[in-house]
OpenMM code with the backbone's topology and positions (N, CA, C; nanometers):
from openmm import Vec3, app, unit

residues = "MET VAL LEU GLN SER LEU VAL ILE THR LEU VAL SER TYR MET GLY GLN LEU ARG ILE ALA ILE GLY SER GLU ASP GLY PHE ILE ASP SER GLN LYS LEU LYS SER CYS MET GLU ASN ALA PHE ASP MET ILE LEU LYS GLY GLN SER CYS LEU SER".split()
positions = [
    Vec3(-3.6823, 3.9938, 4.8004),
    Vec3(-3.6503, 3.8525, 4.8057),
    Vec3(-3.6768, 3.7903, 4.6684),
    Vec3(-3.5794, 3.7179, 4.6172),
    Vec3(-3.5924, 3.6523, 4.4876),
    Vec3(-3.5979, 3.5016, 4.5105),
    Vec3(-3.7062, 3.4394, 4.4664),
    Vec3(-3.7172, 3.2948, 4.4780),
    Vec3(-3.6541, 3.2301, 4.3555),
    Vec3(-3.5768, 3.1289, 4.3797),
    Vec3(-3.5124, 3.0568, 4.2709),
    Vec3(-3.5532, 2.9106, 4.2819),
    Vec3(-3.6289, 2.8648, 4.1853),
    Vec3(-3.6779, 2.7278, 4.1893),
    Vec3(-3.5661, 2.6268, 4.1676),
    Vec3(-3.4715, 2.6609, 4.0820),
    Vec3(-3.3630, 2.5687, 4.0515),
    Vec3(-3.2355, 2.6467, 4.0216),
    Vec3(-3.1262, 2.6040, 4.0832),
    Vec3(-2.9957, 2.6665, 4.0605),
    Vec3(-2.8967, 2.5558, 4.0247),
    Vec3(-2.8258, 2.5729, 3.9134),
    Vec3(-2.7252, 2.4758, 3.8708),
    Vec3(-2.5921, 2.5501, 3.8553),
    Vec3(-2.4894, 2.4991, 3.9200),
    Vec3(-2.3566, 2.5586, 3.9128),
    Vec3(-2.2588, 2.4551, 3.8587),
    Vec3(-2.1810, 2.4943, 3.7586),
    Vec3(-2.0794, 2.4074, 3.6994),
    Vec3(-1.9426, 2.4715, 3.7175),
    Vec3(-1.8462, 2.3923, 3.7640),
    Vec3(-1.7101, 2.4414, 3.7796),
    Vec3(-1.6153, 2.3360, 3.7249),
    Vec3(-1.5262, 2.3781, 3.6364),
    Vec3(-1.4235, 2.2896, 3.5836),
    Vec3(-1.2889, 2.3380, 3.6355),
    Vec3(-1.2137, 2.2467, 3.6985),
    Vec3(-1.0849, 2.2836, 3.7555),
    Vec3(-0.9926, 2.1621, 3.7536),
    Vec3(-0.8745, 2.1798, 3.7027),
    Vec3(-0.7731, 2.0735, 3.7007),
    Vec3(-0.8263, 1.9453, 3.6356),
    Vec3(-0.9016, 1.9618, 3.5267),
    Vec3(-0.9507, 1.8459, 3.4537),
    Vec3(-1.0702, 1.7762, 3.5147),
    Vec3(-1.1293, 1.8336, 3.6193),
    Vec3(-1.2448, 1.7729, 3.6839),
    Vec3(-1.3633, 1.8687, 3.6754),
    Vec3(-1.4790, 1.8130, 3.6418),
    Vec3(-1.6022, 1.8912, 3.6353),
    Vec3(-1.6827, 1.8659, 3.7613),
    Vec3(-1.7204, 1.9722, 3.8282),
    Vec3(-1.8034, 1.9634, 3.9496),
    Vec3(-1.9377, 2.0284, 3.9198),
    Vec3(-2.0440, 1.9629, 3.9609),
    Vec3(-2.1788, 2.0151, 3.9385),
    Vec3(-2.2513, 2.0191, 4.0723),
    Vec3(-2.3114, 2.1342, 4.1023),
    Vec3(-2.3929, 2.1490, 4.2218),
    Vec3(-2.5326, 2.1910, 4.1782),
    Vec3(-2.6330, 2.1261, 4.2339),
    Vec3(-2.7723, 2.1562, 4.1997),
    Vec3(-2.8480, 2.1825, 4.3289),
    Vec3(-2.9217, 2.2916, 4.3295),
    Vec3(-3.0035, 2.3255, 4.4448),
    Vec3(-3.1430, 2.3654, 4.4000),
    Vec3(-3.2420, 2.3380, 4.4844),
    Vec3(-3.3792, 2.3754, 4.4500),
    Vec3(-3.4596, 2.4018, 4.5764),
    Vec3(-3.5754, 2.4619, 4.5568),
    Vec3(-3.6658, 2.4857, 4.6683),
    Vec3(-3.7178, 2.3520, 4.7202),
    Vec3(-3.7508, 2.3466, 4.8491),
    Vec3(-3.8065, 2.2247, 4.9072),
    Vec3(-3.9327, 2.1834, 4.8332),
    Vec3(-3.9372, 2.0559, 4.7978),
    Vec3(-4.0561, 2.0016, 4.7339),
    Vec3(-4.0707, 2.0335, 4.5863),
    Vec3(-3.9785, 2.1099, 4.5285),
    Vec3(-3.9891, 2.1486, 4.3882),
    Vec3(-3.9493, 2.0337, 4.2963),
    Vec3(-3.8467, 1.9590, 4.3347),
    Vec3(-3.7942, 1.8505, 4.2523),
    Vec3(-3.7698, 1.7287, 4.3408),
    Vec3(-3.8001, 1.6111, 4.2878),
    Vec3(-3.7695, 1.4849, 4.3554),
    Vec3(-3.6189, 1.4621, 4.3434),
    Vec3(-3.5463, 1.4782, 4.4517),
    Vec3(-3.3997, 1.4754, 4.4474),
    Vec3(-3.3447, 1.3403, 4.4020),
    Vec3(-3.4061, 1.2306, 4.4435),
    Vec3(-3.3583, 1.0987, 4.4020),
    Vec3(-3.3769, 1.0778, 4.2520),
    Vec3(-3.4907, 1.1233, 4.2006),
    Vec3(-3.5166, 1.1095, 4.0573),
    Vec3(-3.4204, 1.1970, 3.9765),
    Vec3(-3.3954, 1.3192, 4.0233),
    Vec3(-3.3012, 1.4086, 3.9548),
    Vec3(-3.1619, 1.3473, 3.9531),
    Vec3(-3.1174, 1.2950, 4.0663),
    Vec3(-2.9846, 1.2328, 4.0751),
    Vec3(-2.9747, 1.1161, 3.9775),
    Vec3(-3.0765, 1.0317, 3.9740),
    Vec3(-3.0774, 0.9174, 3.8844),
    Vec3(-3.0722, 0.9612, 3.7380),
    Vec3(-3.1499, 1.0620, 3.7021),
    Vec3(-3.1510, 1.1127, 3.5642),
    Vec3(-3.0161, 1.1724, 3.5263),
    Vec3(-2.9550, 1.2465, 3.6171),
    Vec3(-2.8244, 1.3064, 3.5897),
    Vec3(-2.7177, 1.1981, 3.5719),
    Vec3(-2.7196, 1.0968, 3.6566),
    Vec3(-2.6228, 0.9884, 3.6434),
    Vec3(-2.6408, 0.9154, 3.5103),
    Vec3(-2.7654, 0.8897, 3.4713),
    Vec3(-2.7925, 0.8233, 3.3433),
    Vec3(-2.7445, 0.9096, 3.2264),
    Vec3(-2.7692, 1.0395, 3.2338),
    Vec3(-2.7271, 1.1301, 3.1271),
    Vec3(-2.5750, 1.1312, 3.1131),
    Vec3(-2.5031, 1.1375, 3.2244),
    Vec3(-2.3573, 1.1389, 3.2172),
    Vec3(-2.3026, 1.0047, 3.1694),
    Vec3(-2.3682, 0.8949, 3.2064),
    Vec3(-2.3269, 0.7644, 3.1546),
    Vec3(-2.3415, 0.7604, 3.0027),
    Vec3(-2.4529, 0.8132, 2.9510),
    Vec3(-2.4747, 0.8151, 2.8072),
    Vec3(-2.3709, 0.9032, 2.7376),
    Vec3(-2.3354, 1.0165, 2.7976),
    Vec3(-2.2342, 1.1046, 2.7404),
    Vec3(-2.0985, 1.0333, 2.7357),
    Vec3(-2.0619, 0.9671, 2.8452),
    Vec3(-1.9339, 0.8959, 2.8493),
    Vec3(-1.9293, 0.7819, 2.7476),
    Vec3(-2.0386, 0.7083, 2.7358),
    Vec3(-2.0434, 0.5991, 2.6377),
    Vec3(-2.0336, 0.6534, 2.4961),
    Vec3(-2.1012, 0.7627, 2.4683),
    Vec3(-2.0952, 0.8243, 2.3366),
    Vec3(-1.9564, 0.8762, 2.3045),
    Vec3(-1.8906, 0.9320, 2.4041),
    Vec3(-1.7555, 0.9849, 2.3860),
    Vec3(-1.6581, 0.8722, 2.3584),
    Vec3(-1.6738, 0.7600, 2.4267),
    Vec3(-1.5807, 0.6477, 2.4085),
    Vec3(-1.5966, 0.5876, 2.2682),
    Vec3(-1.7150, 0.5973, 2.2088),
    Vec3(-1.7354, 0.5474, 2.0725),
    Vec3(-1.6637, 0.6341, 1.9703),
    Vec3(-1.6441, 0.7620, 2.0023),
    Vec3(-1.5776, 0.8547, 1.9109),
    Vec3(-1.4265, 0.8431, 1.9161),
    Vec3(-1.3754, 0.7903, 2.0252),
    Vec3(-1.2285, 0.7817, 2.0431),
    Vec3(-1.1689, 0.6664, 1.9655),
] * unit.nanometer
topology = app.Topology()
chain = topology.addChain("A")
for resn in residues:
    res = topology.addResidue(resn, chain)
    for name in ("N", "CA", "C"):
        topology.addAtom(name, app.Element.getBySymbol(name[0]), res)
């Protein structure tokens, strides 16, 4: 048996990026992770729009 504390899967298809994140129970605060990921992607999008 292999324990995996955190698994992140990225799939890009037809111009859309899908991200799936899984973890062991109690390993990560899911609401905090979701909030951090949303903030990170917002910063990436804002940075990208400045380059265009």
